LOTORSE-212642 format. One record per residue (C-alpha): x, y, z; residue in three letters. Coordinates in steps of 0.001 Angstrom, whole numbers, plus 524288, in hexadecimal, padded with zeros to 5 digits. Layout:
<recs>
@c1:X, c2:Y, c3:Z, resn:Ala;
...
</recs>
This chain:
<recs>
@c1:8000E, c2:7FFF1, c3:7FFFF, resn:Unk;
@c1:804F4, c2:80D70, c3:7FC52, resn:Unk;
@c1:7FF79, c2:81A0A, c3:8022E, resn:Unk;
@c1:8009D, c2:8280E, c3:7FD91, resn:Unk;
@c1:80102, c2:831E7, c3:808CF, resn:Unk;
@c1:7FDA5, c2:83EF4, c3:80279, resn:Unk;
@c1:7FC9D, c2:847D5, c3:80E1C, resn:Unk;
@c1:804F0, c2:84C01, c3:81979, resn:Unk;
@c1:803FE, c2:841C4, c3:8244B, resn:Unk;
@c1:8094B, c2:8402C, c3:831FA, resn:Unk;
@c1:81631, c2:83836, c3:831F0, resn:Unk;
@c1:80F9B, c2:82DEB, c3:83A72, resn:Unk;
@c1:8085C, c2:8291B, c3:82E67, resn:Unk;
@c1:814A8, c2:8240C, c3:827E5, resn:Unk;
@c1:8189F, c2:81BC6, c3:83369, resn:Unk;
@c1:80B01, c2:815D3, c3:8336E, resn:Unk;
@c1:80B5F, c2:812CD, c3:82507, resn:Unk;
@c1:818F8, c2:80CEB, c3:8261E, resn:Unk;
@c1:8141B, c2:8040C, c3:83126, resn:Unk;
@c1:809CF, c2:7FEF3, c3:827BF, resn:Unk;
@c1:813F3, c2:7FD49, c3:81D1C, resn:Unk;
@c1:80BC0, c2:80576, c3:813C0, resn:Unk;
@c1:812CC, c2:80C84, c3:808F2, resn:Unk;
@c1:81014, c2:81B0D, c3:8077C, resn:Unk;
@c1:81490, c2:82766, c3:800AC, resn:Unk;
@c1:81380, c2:83437, c3:807D7, resn:Unk;
@c1:810AB, c2:83FEE, c3:7FF2F, resn:Unk;
@c1:80ACA, c2:84B12, c3:806FF, resn:Unk;
@c1:80EFF, c2:8546D, c3:7FC66, resn:Unk;
@c1:805DA, c2:84E33, c3:7F276, resn:Unk;
@c1:7FB3D, c2:856C0, c3:7EC9D, resn:Unk;
@c1:7EE46, c2:8520C, c3:7E71D, resn:Unk;
@c1:7F3A7, c2:84E9D, c3:7D9AD, resn:Unk;
@c1:7FF46, c2:847AA, c3:7DF6E, resn:Unk;
@c1:7F643, c2:83F1C, c3:7E7C4, resn:Unk;
@c1:7ED77, c2:83C3F, c3:7DC45, resn:Unk;
@c1:7F910, c2:8381A, c3:7D3DE, resn:Unk;
@c1:7FF3C, c2:82FCD, c3:7DE89, resn:Unk;
@c1:7F327, c2:828A5, c3:7E395, resn:Unk;
@c1:7F281, c2:81DB5, c3:7D905, resn:Unk;
@c1:7FF1A, c2:8184B, c3:7DF3E, resn:Unk;
@c1:7F9FC, c2:816A5, c3:7ED05, resn:Unk;
@c1:7F100, c2:80DE8, c3:7F4F9, resn:Unk;
@c1:7EE4A, c2:81806, c3:7FF6C, resn:Unk;
@c1:7EDE2, c2:826F6, c3:80147, resn:Unk;
@c1:7EFBA, c2:82DF5, c3:80E05, resn:Unk;
@c1:7EB78, c2:83C37, c3:80DFE, resn:Unk;
@c1:7E6AB, c2:84713, c3:816BA, resn:Unk;
@c1:7E02C, c2:8523A, c3:80FA6, resn:Unk;
@c1:7E86C, c2:854E8, c3:803BD, resn:Unk;
@c1:7DE44, c2:85335, c3:7F914, resn:Unk;
@c1:7D0AD, c2:84E4C, c3:7F5B3, resn:Unk;
@c1:7D11A, c2:83FE7, c3:7F236, resn:Unk;
@c1:7C71D, c2:83F61, c3:7E788, resn:Unk;
@c1:7C4C7, c2:8372C, c3:7DB6C, resn:Unk;
@c1:7CF4D, c2:83E83, c3:7D3DA, resn:Unk;
@c1:7D960, c2:83AD5, c3:7DE60, resn:Unk;
@c1:7D50E, c2:82CB6, c3:7E089, resn:Unk;
@c1:7CFDD, c2:826CB, c3:7D404, resn:Unk;
@c1:7DD14, c2:82361, c3:7CE5C, resn:Unk;
@c1:7E2D5, c2:81E84, c3:7DAFC, resn:Unk;
@c1:7E056, c2:81060, c3:7D78E, resn:Unk;
@c1:7E8C1, c2:80AAA, c3:7E265, resn:Unk;
@c1:7E399, c2:8135C, c3:7ED50, resn:Unk;
@c1:7DD4F, c2:80B57, c3:7F80F, resn:Unk;
@c1:7DBB6, c2:81569, c3:802E0, resn:Unk;
@c1:7DC28, c2:8239C, c3:806DD, resn:Unk;
@c1:7E019, c2:8270E, c3:814B3, resn:Unk;
@c1:7DC25, c2:834AA, c3:81926, resn:Unk;
@c1:7E47D, c2:83977, c3:8248A, resn:Unk;
@c1:7D943, c2:8408E, c3:82B0D, resn:Unk;
@c1:7CACF, c2:83F5E, c3:82E14, resn:Unk;
@c1:7C3B0, c2:845DF, c3:822B7, resn:Unk;
@c1:7C157, c2:83F35, c3:81599, resn:Unk;
@c1:7BB9F, c2:84AC4, c3:80E3C, resn:Unk;
@c1:7C79E, c2:84B62, c3:80552, resn:Unk;
@c1:7C55C, c2:83D5A, c3:8007D, resn:Unk;
@c1:7BA86, c2:839D1, c3:7F6F3, resn:Unk;
@c1:7B5D7, c2:82DFC, c3:7FE42, resn:Unk;
@c1:7AC83, c2:829DA, c3:7F361, resn:Unk;
@c1:7B78F, c2:82958, c3:7E99D, resn:Unk;
@c1:7C05E, c2:821E1, c3:7F332, resn:Unk;
@c1:7B5A5, c2:817E2, c3:7F585, resn:Unk;
@c1:7B335, c2:81672, c3:7E6E1, resn:Unk;
@c1:7C1BD, c2:813F1, c3:7E4C4, resn:Unk;
@c1:7C298, c2:80A6A, c3:7F06C, resn:Unk;
@c1:7CBE1, c2:81387, c3:7F7CA, resn:Unk;
@c1:7CB4A, c2:811FE, c3:8067C, resn:Unk;
@c1:7CB30, c2:81EAA, c3:80E1E, resn:Unk;
@c1:7D0B8, c2:82017, c3:81BE7, resn:Unk;
@c1:7D0D7, c2:82BDE, c3:824BE, resn:Unk;
@c1:7D593, c2:82E93, c3:8326B, resn:Unk;
@c1:7C8D1, c2:832DB, c3:838E5, resn:Unk;
@c1:7CCE3, c2:82DFF, c3:84621, resn:Unk;
@c1:7DABA, c2:83347, c3:84526, resn:Unk;
@c1:7D7BF, c2:8416B, c3:84869, resn:Unk;
@c1:7CAA7, c2:84125, c3:84F3F, resn:Unk;
@c1:7D060, c2:843EC, c3:85CAB, resn:Unk;
@c1:7D81F, c2:84F44, c3:85782, resn:Unk;
@c1:7CBE8, c2:854ED, c3:850E9, resn:Unk;
@c1:7C41F, c2:8539C, c3:85D61, resn:Unk;
@c1:7CE48, c2:85A87, c3:86543, resn:Unk;
@c1:7CF3A, c2:8656A, c3:85B42, resn:Unk;
@c1:7C096, c2:86732, c3:85BDC, resn:Unk;
@c1:7C09F, c2:86882, c3:86A68, resn:Unk;
@c1:7CC51, c2:87192, c3:86A4B, resn:Unk;
@c1:7C622, c2:87AA7, c3:86078, resn:Unk;
@c1:7B952, c2:87AD1, c3:867FC, resn:Unk;
@c1:7BF85, c2:87DAF, c3:874E4, resn:Unk;
@c1:7C795, c2:8885F, c3:86ECD, resn:Unk;
@c1:7BB3E, c2:88E8E, c3:86932, resn:Unk;
@c1:7B325, c2:88D3E, c3:875AC, resn:Unk;
@c1:7BDC0, c2:892FB, c3:87E3B, resn:Unk;
@c1:7C2BD, c2:89D8E, c3:87500, resn:Unk;
@c1:7D060, c2:897D3, c3:875F1, resn:Unk;
@c1:7D572, c2:89D0F, c3:86912, resn:Unk;
@c1:7D084, c2:8AB03, c3:86B43, resn:Unk;
@c1:7D4E6, c2:8AB34, c3:8797C, resn:Unk;
@c1:7E2A0, c2:8A64B, c3:875B2, resn:Unk;
@c1:7E3F6, c2:8B13B, c3:86BA3, resn:Unk;
@c1:7DF44, c2:8BB70, c3:87571, resn:Unk;
@c1:7E86D, c2:8B73A, c3:88066, resn:Unk;
@c1:7F3DC, c2:8B766, c3:87703, resn:Unk;
@c1:7F029, c2:8C584, c3:873EC, resn:Unk;
@c1:7EF43, c2:8C98A, c3:88234, resn:Unk;
@c1:7E062, c2:8C892, c3:88336, resn:Unk;
@c1:7DB3A, c2:8C1F6, c3:88F90, resn:Unk;
@c1:7CC7D, c2:8C08E, c3:88CFE, resn:Unk;
@c1:7C652, c2:8B63D, c3:89574, resn:Unk;
@c1:7B821, c2:8BA2B, c3:893FD, resn:Unk;
@c1:7B8E9, c2:8BBFC, c3:8852A, resn:Unk;
@c1:7BDCD, c2:8ADD5, c3:8845D, resn:Unk;
@c1:7B41F, c2:8A768, c3:88D35, resn:Unk;
@c1:7B1EB, c2:899CB, c3:887A0, resn:Unk;
@c1:7A731, c2:8901D, c3:88505, resn:Unk;
@c1:7A73B, c2:88272, c3:88B0C, resn:Unk;
@c1:7A65C, c2:8766A, c3:88296, resn:Unk;
@c1:7A057, c2:86EB4, c3:88E28, resn:Unk;
@c1:7921A, c2:86BDB, c3:88BF2, resn:Unk;
@c1:7915E, c2:86FF2, c3:87D9C, resn:Unk;
@c1:78A59, c2:867CA, c3:8737E, resn:Unk;
@c1:79338, c2:8646F, c3:8680D, resn:Unk;
@c1:78DBA, c2:85F41, c3:85B15, resn:Unk;
@c1:79702, c2:856E9, c3:852E3, resn:Unk;
@c1:7940F, c2:85491, c3:844D2, resn:Unk;
@c1:79BC9, c2:84890, c3:8412B, resn:Unk;
@c1:79E5D, c2:83DF3, c3:84B43, resn:Unk;
@c1:7A9A9, c2:83652, c3:8458F, resn:Unk;
@c1:7B777, c2:8364D, c3:84A4B, resn:Unk;
@c1:7B90B, c2:844DF, c3:84CA3, resn:Unk;
@c1:7AB5E, c2:84778, c3:85173, resn:Unk;
@c1:7AB7D, c2:83C6E, c3:85B74, resn:Unk;
@c1:7B939, c2:8404F, c3:86041, resn:Unk;
@c1:7B45F, c2:84E56, c3:86230, resn:Unk;
@c1:7A86D, c2:849AB, c3:8699C, resn:Unk;
@c1:7B0E3, c2:841B4, c3:872A5, resn:Unk;
@c1:7B873, c2:84DC7, c3:87663, resn:Unk;
@c1:7AC90, c2:85665, c3:8779F, resn:Unk;
@c1:7A6D4, c2:84D16, c3:88151, resn:Unk;
@c1:7B1C3, c2:850DC, c3:88AD4, resn:Unk;
@c1:7AC9F, c2:85EBA, c3:88A9B, resn:Unk;
@c1:79EDD, c2:85AB8, c3:88EC8, resn:Unk;
@c1:798F1, c2:85DC1, c3:88153, resn:Unk;
@c1:78C9B, c2:857E3, c3:87BB4, resn:Unk;
@c1:79085, c2:8529B, c3:86E60, resn:Unk;
@c1:786D0, c2:8501D, c3:86355, resn:Unk;
@c1:78C02, c2:8492C, c3:85736, resn:Unk;
@c1:78677, c2:84789, c3:849A5, resn:Unk;
@c1:78C62, c2:83E63, c3:83FAA, resn:Unk;
@c1:78544, c2:83BE7, c3:83297, resn:Unk;
@c1:78CDA, c2:82F51, c3:83028, resn:Unk;
@c1:78BAD, c2:8286C, c3:83D3D, resn:Unk;
@c1:78101, c2:82200, c3:84555, resn:Unk;
@c1:7808A, c2:81F98, c3:85407, resn:Unk;
@c1:78CED, c2:82739, c3:85694, resn:Unk;
@c1:78916, c2:82DC9, c3:86325, resn:Unk;
@c1:792A4, c2:82A9B, c3:86E44, resn:Unk;
@c1:79729, c2:82F3B, c3:87B80, resn:Unk;
@c1:79C60, c2:83BB5, c3:875DD, resn:Unk;
@c1:791BA, c2:84018, c3:86C42, resn:Unk;
@c1:78318, c2:83E90, c3:869E5, resn:Unk;
@c1:77EC5, c2:83AB0, c3:85C09, resn:Unk;
@c1:776ED, c2:8463E, c3:856D7, resn:Unk;
@c1:7718C, c2:84CBF, c3:84AD9, resn:Unk;
@c1:77647, c2:8592A, c3:84492, resn:Unk;
@c1:76964, c2:85F55, c3:848EF, resn:Unk;
@c1:76C36, c2:85BDC, c3:8571B, resn:Unk;
@c1:779A1, c2:861A4, c3:85617, resn:Unk;
@c1:77465, c2:86E2D, c3:85037, resn:Unk;
@c1:76A57, c2:86ECF, c3:85B21, resn:Unk;
@c1:7736B, c2:86C83, c3:866AA, resn:Unk;
@c1:781B0, c2:86EC0, c3:86390, resn:Unk;
@c1:789C8, c2:879A9, c3:86939, resn:Unk;
@c1:79564, c2:87517, c3:86101, resn:Unk;
@c1:795B2, c2:86E8F, c3:85386, resn:Unk;
@c1:7A19C, c2:8669F, c3:84FC3, resn:Unk;
@c1:7A388, c2:860D6, c3:84232, resn:Unk;
@c1:7AA6C, c2:853CD, c3:8400C, resn:Unk;
@c1:7A63B, c2:84FD2, c3:83250, resn:Unk;
@c1:7ACD1, c2:84D58, c3:8253B, resn:Unk;
@c1:7AAF6, c2:8564C, c3:819A0, resn:Unk;
@c1:7A110, c2:8506F, c3:81034, resn:Unk;
@c1:79684, c2:8553D, c3:80715, resn:Unk;
@c1:78D1E, c2:8543D, c3:8126F, resn:Unk;
@c1:79566, c2:85B80, c3:81C76, resn:Unk;
@c1:79ADE, c2:86616, c3:813C4, resn:Unk;
@c1:795F2, c2:872EE, c3:8198A, resn:Unk;
@c1:78D6E, c2:86BE9, c3:82340, resn:Unk;
@c1:78EEF, c2:87742, c3:82C61, resn:Unk;
@c1:788E9, c2:882C1, c3:82505, resn:Unk;
@c1:77F4F, c2:88DA2, c3:82841, resn:Unk;
@c1:773DB, c2:88488, c3:8289C, resn:Unk;
@c1:77A7D, c2:87A8F, c3:83135, resn:Unk;
@c1:77F26, c2:884B0, c3:83AD8, resn:Unk;
@c1:771AC, c2:88B19, c3:83BC6, resn:Unk;
@c1:76C3A, c2:87DAE, c3:83FB2, resn:Unk;
@c1:772D3, c2:87E93, c3:84D34, resn:Unk;
@c1:769B1, c2:8822E, c3:8582F, resn:Unk;
@c1:773C2, c2:88A47, c3:85F71, resn:Unk;
@c1:7810F, c2:890B9, c3:85CC1, resn:Unk;
@c1:78BD7, c2:886BE, c3:85C5E, resn:Unk;
@c1:79A79, c2:88501, c3:85AD0, resn:Unk;
@c1:79FA2, c2:87E5F, c3:84E79, resn:Unk;
@c1:7AB7B, c2:8755D, c3:84D47, resn:Unk;
@c1:7B051, c2:87009, c3:8407A, resn:Unk;
@c1:7BBEC, c2:866AB, c3:84039, resn:Unk;
@c1:7B6EF, c2:85E9B, c3:834AD, resn:Unk;
@c1:7B7CC, c2:864A0, c3:8273A, resn:Unk;
@c1:7B6E9, c2:8733A, c3:823AE, resn:Unk;
@c1:7AC9A, c2:871FB, c3:81955, resn:Unk;
@c1:7A2E5, c2:86BC7, c3:822E2, resn:Unk;
@c1:7A094, c2:879B8, c3:827A7, resn:Unk;
@c1:79CD5, c2:885E6, c3:81FDC, resn:Unk;
@c1:7A541, c2:88FDD, c3:82673, resn:Unk;
@c1:79D41, c2:89B27, c3:8213A, resn:Unk;
@c1:791D7, c2:895B4, c3:828F7, resn:Unk;
@c1:79A5F, c2:894D2, c3:83518, resn:Unk;
@c1:79ED5, c2:8A2F5, c3:83481, resn:Unk;
@c1:790B8, c2:8A735, c3:832E1, resn:Unk;
@c1:78CAE, c2:89EF3, c3:83E98, resn:Unk;
@c1:797CC, c2:8A464, c3:8468A, resn:Unk;
@c1:7933D, c2:8B225, c3:84347, resn:Unk;
@c1:78528, c2:8AF05, c3:846B5, resn:Unk;
@c1:788D6, c2:8A7C5, c3:85336, resn:Unk;
@c1:782FE, c2:89ACF, c3:84EBA, resn:Unk;
@c1:790BF, c2:89515, c3:84F51, resn:Unk;
@c1:79744, c2:89942, c3:85C11, resn:Unk;
@c1:7A4E0, c2:894E9, c3:85812, resn:Unk;
@c1:7AC29, c2:88BAF, c3:84ED8, resn:Unk;
@c1:7B7A7, c2:88298, c3:84F4B, resn:Unk;
@c1:7BC29, c2:88006, c3:84162, resn:Unk;
@c1:7C796, c2:87705, c3:83E64, resn:Unk;
@c1:7C3DA, c2:87664, c3:82FED, resn:Unk;
@c1:7BF41, c2:8803E, c3:825E8, resn:Unk;
@c1:7B829, c2:87FED, c3:818FF, resn:Unk;
@c1:7C4B5, c2:88423, c3:8120C, resn:Unk;
@c1:7D0FB, c2:880E9, c3:819CE, resn:Unk;
@c1:7D9C2, c2:88737, c3:80FBD, resn:Unk;
@c1:7D885, c2:8941F, c3:816FA, resn:Unk;
@c1:7E160, c2:89B2E, c3:80D71, resn:Unk;
@c1:7D7F0, c2:8983B, c3:8023B, resn:Unk;
@c1:7CA96, c2:89C13, c3:80780, resn:Unk;
@c1:7BFD2, c2:8A1B2, c3:7FF2F, resn:Unk;
@c1:7BB1C, c2:8AF65, c3:802E4, resn:Unk;
@c1:7AF7E, c2:8A9F0, c3:80A94, resn:Unk;
@c1:7B7F2, c2:89FD5, c3:8115B, resn:Unk;
@c1:7C1BA, c2:8AA4B, c3:81509, resn:Unk;
@c1:7B6F3, c2:8B2AD, c3:81AF1, resn:Unk;
@c1:7B222, c2:8A737, c3:822F9, resn:Unk;
@c1:7BFDD, c2:8A34B, c3:82710, resn:Unk;
@c1:7C32D, c2:8B11E, c3:82B4C, resn:Unk;
@c1:7B6B3, c2:8B16D, c3:833AF, resn:Unk;
@c1:7BA2A, c2:8A481, c3:83A2B, resn:Unk;
@c1:7C83F, c2:8A8DE, c3:83CE3, resn:Unk;
@c1:7C386, c2:8B5A6, c3:8430D, resn:Unk;
@c1:7B9C2, c2:8AEFE, c3:84C18, resn:Unk;
@c1:7BCFC, c2:8ABB0, c3:85A5C, resn:Unk;
@c1:7B1F3, c2:8A202, c3:859A7, resn:Unk;
@c1:7B90B, c2:8996B, c3:84FD9, resn:Unk;
@c1:7C449, c2:88FF6, c3:8520F, resn:Unk;
@c1:7CB96, c2:88C23, c3:8458C, resn:Unk;
@c1:7D5C1, c2:8816A, c3:84366, resn:Unk;
@c1:7DC16, c2:87CC4, c3:8368D, resn:Unk;
@c1:7D5D4, c2:86F41, c3:83528, resn:Unk;
@c1:7DDF6, c2:8698E, c3:8404E, resn:Unk;
@c1:7D32C, c2:86168, c3:8468E, resn:Unk;
@c1:7D9A6, c2:85434, c3:8473E, resn:Unk;
@c1:7E6E0, c2:859C8, c3:8439D, resn:Unk;
@c1:7EF2F, c2:85560, c3:84F18, resn:Unk;
@c1:7FC5E, c2:84E9C, c3:8500F, resn:Unk;
@c1:7F5CD, c2:842C1, c3:855C1, resn:Unk;
@c1:7EB27, c2:841EF, c3:84B65, resn:Unk;
@c1:7F546, c2:8431A, c3:840BC, resn:Unk;
@c1:7FB0F, c2:83625, c3:84525, resn:Unk;
@c1:7EE13, c2:82FB4, c3:848D2, resn:Unk;
@c1:7E864, c2:83259, c3:83B23, resn:Unk;
@c1:7F379, c2:82A7F, c3:83533, resn:Unk;
@c1:7F161, c2:81F43, c3:83EA7, resn:Unk;
@c1:7E2EF, c2:81EE0, c3:83B6C, resn:Unk;
@c1:7E546, c2:81EAA, c3:82CC5, resn:Unk;
@c1:7EF9B, c2:8143D, c3:82D20, resn:Unk;
@c1:7E76F, c2:80BB2, c3:835AB, resn:Unk;
@c1:7DBC7, c2:80D08, c3:82CB5, resn:Unk;
@c1:7E3AE, c2:8099B, c3:820A5, resn:Unk;
@c1:7EA0B, c2:7FDFE, c3:8275A, resn:Unk;
@c1:7DD0A, c2:7F898, c3:82C17, resn:Unk;
@c1:7D72E, c2:7FA54, c3:81E7D, resn:Unk;
@c1:7E27E, c2:7F357, c3:81801, resn:Unk;
</recs>
C-alpha cells in the first residue's frame, strides 16, 4: 500500500505509518493540480483542508482505495462521488472533540466575564470593576444543535457548570443521556439562553442561522459557532446584536475566513464584529491543540488498520 500525504502533518504521523510498514510520500507543498496528477499512483490519500476532492480530482485515481481526512469535517469531500468510486472515507471526529469542547467553554466564559475587554483595560491603566461585572454560566439553559462527538463532549463539560442542556440531532434517535436531554429545535428556541452549533456544513445546514431562525427564539440568547462558518449568516448576527436579540457571540469560524479577501458586505460585517465587546473571535482554532494534533493521527491510523 502506498499513501500520498498532501498536507502538513504532525511528525508523529510518520512514526505511526512506519510502525505499520505502510509506504508513503510526504508532499505538503502540493497544490490541487499536483495532487490530481499524482493520485493515480496511490492507494490512499491523507489530507487536511487543501482542496475540494470532487469528481475531477478522483475519477482518474483508479488505484485509490481510501481518503483519510485529518480533522472532523467532511465538507471538502464529495462523499457521493467517493461512494460511487468505492473509495472509503475516514475522518478523525473523535480526535479533537475534547479540544473543541474546551475551546467552547473558554470562549463562553471569556464572553460572560468580559475577560478580553477587562484585560485590555487593565493593560491601559483602567481599573473598572463595575463596568466589567460578569454573568454566571451556572443555571443557564444551553441548546446544542448537533450531538455527535463535539456536541456530546461540550455537554459533558457544561454539566459541571450546572447547566440545563437541550440537544437536537437530525440524524440520531434516543441520544439523550446524563448530560443532555433530547429536544427539538422548537424547544431549544423556546428555552435556550445559549445556542451552540456542532454540525457539519451541508446543503441543509448552510445558513441555518439566518434572520428567520433567530427571530424564532423566545428570548434574547448568546450564540456560539465552532462548527463551520457558512452555517451562520453573519449579517443576520450583526443585525440581531444591534437589536439585542443576540446578547453576545462566540465565533471560531466565519463565512469567509480569508479575511484579506472579503467582499464589501463581508468587510462591513467583519468590522462590526471586531469592534464589538460582545463578540469573541478566534481563527478556527477549536480543536487545534498540541494534543489533538497527535490524537487525530492516532485515530486515522487505527481506522485504516482496522479497515484493512
